[in-house]
C-alpha positions as CSV (number, residue, x, y, z in Angstrom):
1,X,-4.9,-25.4,-9.4
2,X,-2.8,-23.2,-11.6
3,X,1.0,-23.5,-10.9
4,X,3.3,-21.0,-12.8
5,X,5.9,-22.6,-14.8
6,X,7.9,-19.6,-14.8
7,X,8.2,-15.8,-13.7
8,X,6.4,-14.7,-16.9
9,X,3.5,-16.8,-15.9
10,X,3.4,-14.6,-12.7
11,X,1.8,-11.2,-13.2
12,X,2.9,-8.4,-12.0
13,X,-0.5,-7.3,-10.3
14,X,-0.6,-10.2,-8.4
15,X,3.2,-9.8,-7.1
16,X,2.3,-6.4,-6.1
17,X,-0.7,-7.9,-4.0
18,X,2.1,-10.3,-2.2
19,X,4.4,-7.5,-2.1
20,X,1.9,-5.5,0.1
21,X,1.2,-8.6,2.5
22,X,4.8,-8.9,3.0
23,X,5.5,-5.4,3.5
24,X,2.7,-5.1,6.3
25,X,3.3,-8.3,7.8
26,X,7.2,-8.2,8.4
27,X,6.8,-10.3,11.8
28,X,4.7,-12.9,9.9
29,X,5.0,-16.4,9.9
30,X,6.3,-18.4,7.2
31,X,3.5,-20.7,6.9
32,X,1.2,-17.5,6.8
33,X,3.1,-15.8,3.9
34,X,3.4,-19.5,2.0
35,X,-0.5,-19.7,2.4
36,X,-0.6,-16.5,1.0
37,X,1.9,-17.3,-1.7
38,X,-0.5,-20.0,-2.8
39,X,-3.5,-18.2,-2.6
40,X,-2.1,-15.6,-4.7
41,X,0.3,-17.3,-7.5
42,X,-1.8,-20.5,-7.6
43,X,-5.3,-19.5,-7.1
44,X,-6.3,-22.2,-4.3
45,X,-8.5,-20.8,-1.1
46,X,-7.2,-21.4,2.3
47,X,-9.6,-24.3,2.6
48,X,-7.7,-26.0,-0.2
49,X,-4.5,-25.2,1.3
50,X,-5.5,-26.9,4.2
51,X,-6.3,-30.3,2.2
52,X,-3.0,-30.2,0.6
53,X,-0.2,-32.7,1.6
54,X,2.9,-31.3,3.3
55,X,5.3,-32.3,1.3
56,X,2.7,-31.3,-1.7
57,X,2.7,-27.9,-0.6
58,X,6.4,-27.7,0.0
59,X,7.3,-28.5,-3.3
60,X,4.8,-26.0,-4.7
61,X,6.0,-23.3,-2.5
62,X,9.9,-24.1,-3.1
63,X,9.0,-24.2,-7.1
64,X,7.4,-20.7,-6.6
65,X,10.7,-19.6,-4.7
66,X,12.8,-20.9,-7.2
67,X,11.3,-18.9,-10.4
68,X,11.7,-15.9,-8.8
69,X,15.3,-16.2,-8.6
70,X,15.3,-16.1,-12.4
71,X,17.2,-13.5,-14.5
72,X,15.2,-11.0,-16.3
73,X,16.3,-9.4,-19.6
74,X,14.7,-6.4,-21.3
75,X,12.0,-7.6,-23.6
76,X,11.3,-4.8,-26.0
77,X,8.1,-6.3,-27.5
78,X,5.3,-8.4,-26.4
79,X,1.4,-9.3,-26.8
80,X,-1.2,-9.1,-24.3
81,X,-5.2,-9.3,-24.4
82,X,-7.5,-6.9,-23.3
83,X,-10.9,-7.4,-21.3
84,X,-12.4,-7.3,-24.7
85,X,-10.3,-10.3,-25.7
86,X,-8.3,-8.0,-28.6
87,X,-4.8,-8.6,-28.3
88,X,-2.5,-6.2,-28.7
89,X,1.4,-5.7,-28.9
90,X,2.9,-3.7,-26.5
91,X,6.4,-2.2,-27.4
92,X,9.3,-0.4,-25.1
93,X,10.0,3.1,-25.8
94,X,12.3,2.5,-28.7
95,X,14.2,6.0,-28.4
96,X,14.9,7.0,-25.0
97,X,16.1,10.3,-26.4
98,X,12.9,11.6,-27.3
99,X,11.2,11.0,-23.9
100,X,9.1,13.6,-23.2
101,X,9.4,15.5,-19.9
102,X,5.9,14.5,-18.9
103,X,7.2,11.0,-19.6
104,X,10.3,11.4,-17.6
105,X,8.4,13.0,-14.1
106,X,5.7,10.2,-14.6
107,X,8.3,7.6,-14.7
108,X,10.4,9.5,-11.9
109,X,7.1,9.6,-9.9
110,X,6.0,5.8,-9.8
111,X,9.1,3.7,-10.8
112,X,10.3,2.9,-7.1
113,X,7.6,2.1,-5.4
114,X,6.8,-1.7,-6.3
115,X,2.7,-0.5,-5.5
116,X,2.8,1.9,-8.6
117,X,4.8,-0.1,-10.9
118,X,2.4,-0.4,-13.1
119,X,1.9,3.0,-14.1
120,X,5.8,3.1,-14.7
121,X,5.3,0.4,-16.8
122,X,2.3,2.5,-18.8
123,X,4.9,5.0,-19.7
124,X,7.4,2.5,-20.8
125,X,5.3,0.0,-23.0
126,X,2.5,1.4,-25.2
127,X,1.0,-0.1,-28.3
128,X,2.7,-0.7,-31.4
129,X,1.0,0.7,-34.3
130,X,0.1,-1.9,-36.4
131,X,2.1,-1.0,-39.6
132,X,5.2,-2.1,-38.0
133,X,3.7,-5.7,-37.2
134,X,6.8,-8.0,-37.4
135,X,9.4,-5.5,-38.3
136,X,12.2,-4.7,-36.6
137,X,11.7,-1.1,-36.2
138,X,9.0,-0.2,-34.7
139,X,6.9,3.1,-33.4
140,X,4.4,3.3,-30.0
141,X,1.4,5.5,-29.6
142,X,2.0,8.7,-28.1
143,X,1.9,9.2,-24.4
144,X,-1.3,10.4,-23.0
145,X,-0.9,9.6,-19.3
146,X,-0.6,6.5,-17.4
147,X,-4.4,6.0,-16.5
148,X,-4.4,4.5,-20.2
149,X,-3.1,1.8,-19.6
150,X,-1.7,1.1,-16.3
151,X,-4.8,-1.1,-15.2
152,X,-3.9,-3.4,-18.1
153,X,-0.2,-3.1,-17.2
154,X,-1.0,-5.4,-14.0
155,X,-1.5,-8.2,-16.3
156,X,1.6,-7.9,-17.9
157,X,4.4,-10.4,-17.2
158,X,6.3,-9.7,-13.9
159,X,9.8,-11.1,-15.8
160,X,8.8,-8.1,-18.3
161,X,8.3,-5.7,-15.9
162,X,11.5,-6.6,-13.8
163,X,13.3,-6.7,-16.9
164,X,12.7,-3.1,-17.4
165,X,13.3,-2.3,-13.9
166,X,16.9,-4.1,-13.7
167,X,17.6,-2.4,-17.3
168,X,16.9,1.2,-16.0
169,X,18.7,0.6,-12.8
170,X,21.8,0.0,-14.7
171,X,21.5,2.5,-17.0
172,X,21.6,5.2,-14.3
173,X,24.5,3.3,-12.7
174,X,26.7,3.5,-16.4
175,X,25.5,7.0,-16.2
176,X,26.5,8.3,-12.8
177,X,29.9,6.2,-13.0
178,X,30.6,7.9,-16.6
179,X,29.9,11.5,-14.8
180,X,31.8,10.9,-11.8
181,X,34.8,9.3,-13.7
182,X,35.1,12.9,-16.1
183,X,34.2,15.0,-12.7
184,X,37.3,12.9,-10.9
185,X,39.7,14.0,-14.3
186,X,38.7,17.1,-14.4
187,X,39.3,17.8,-10.9
188,X,43.1,16.1,-11.2
189,X,43.7,17.5,-14.3
190,X,42.6,21.1,-14.7
191,X,43.5,24.4,-12.8
192,X,40.5,25.3,-10.7
193,X,39.6,27.9,-8.0
194,X,39.5,26.9,-4.4
195,X,35.7,27.4,-4.5
196,X,35.1,25.4,-8.0
197,X,37.2,22.3,-6.6
198,X,34.7,22.5,-3.2
199,X,31.8,22.3,-5.7
200,X,33.2,19.5,-7.6
201,X,34.1,17.6,-4.9
202,X,30.4,17.9,-3.1
203,X,29.1,16.8,-6.4
204,X,31.5,13.7,-6.8
205,X,30.5,13.0,-3.3
206,X,26.9,13.0,-4.5
207,X,27.3,10.9,-7.3
208,X,29.1,8.5,-5.5
209,X,26.1,8.0,-2.9
210,X,23.7,8.1,-5.8
211,X,25.1,5.0,-7.4
212,X,25.5,3.2,-4.0
213,X,21.8,3.5,-4.1
214,X,21.3,2.6,-7.5
215,X,23.6,-0.5,-6.8
216,X,21.1,-1.1,-3.8
217,X,17.9,-0.9,-5.6
218,X,19.6,-3.0,-8.6
219,X,20.3,-5.8,-6.1
220,X,16.7,-5.8,-4.3
221,X,14.9,-5.6,-7.8
222,X,17.3,-9.0,-9.2
223,X,16.0,-10.8,-5.3
224,X,12.4,-10.6,-5.4
225,X,11.7,-13.0,-1.9
């Protein structure tokens, strides 16, 4: 039995499996979900779980619940081994201003769904060029679509994936609030036609709604179980 010590010893793909079970069994008993918890995150078979003492069972499940409460900062670089045993360093997109339209479209399509989050991570994290090894500044491989690294990203530490997810939600909230403040000042300080005022007021309402949505997603991302 392997018990993860912290959230970064949990693989993103394993959490996706558990998340899918939770979503498909909303009315399931705690015992069922906790059994699945040990099966997925500790590699135990159902027959092994039945042999555990009750206090041991509760201790392990409580421990796993506890590690999911960890705060996850953005981690810009980390190493992972592929199926061939070769270790590769992955880096977060170093300059978001230079993101291509293809990267943006794929990120937008995959980012909000836990089942496709590994594909979003394949957009955000790519191999660091070897010439930048151990250097603060770095460059990553050019984007060639999510199929190149999405399967590998299922093995990335869950904390790194959540750190990137929370980072983007917070970034989106900051941008939304900045636009909202600018729009409000324009509405109050400028002489506008009635039509322009109505358009601007509608835009402000839309931005407020979007910001509340971002705040809800941020809350959901930081509370896993």
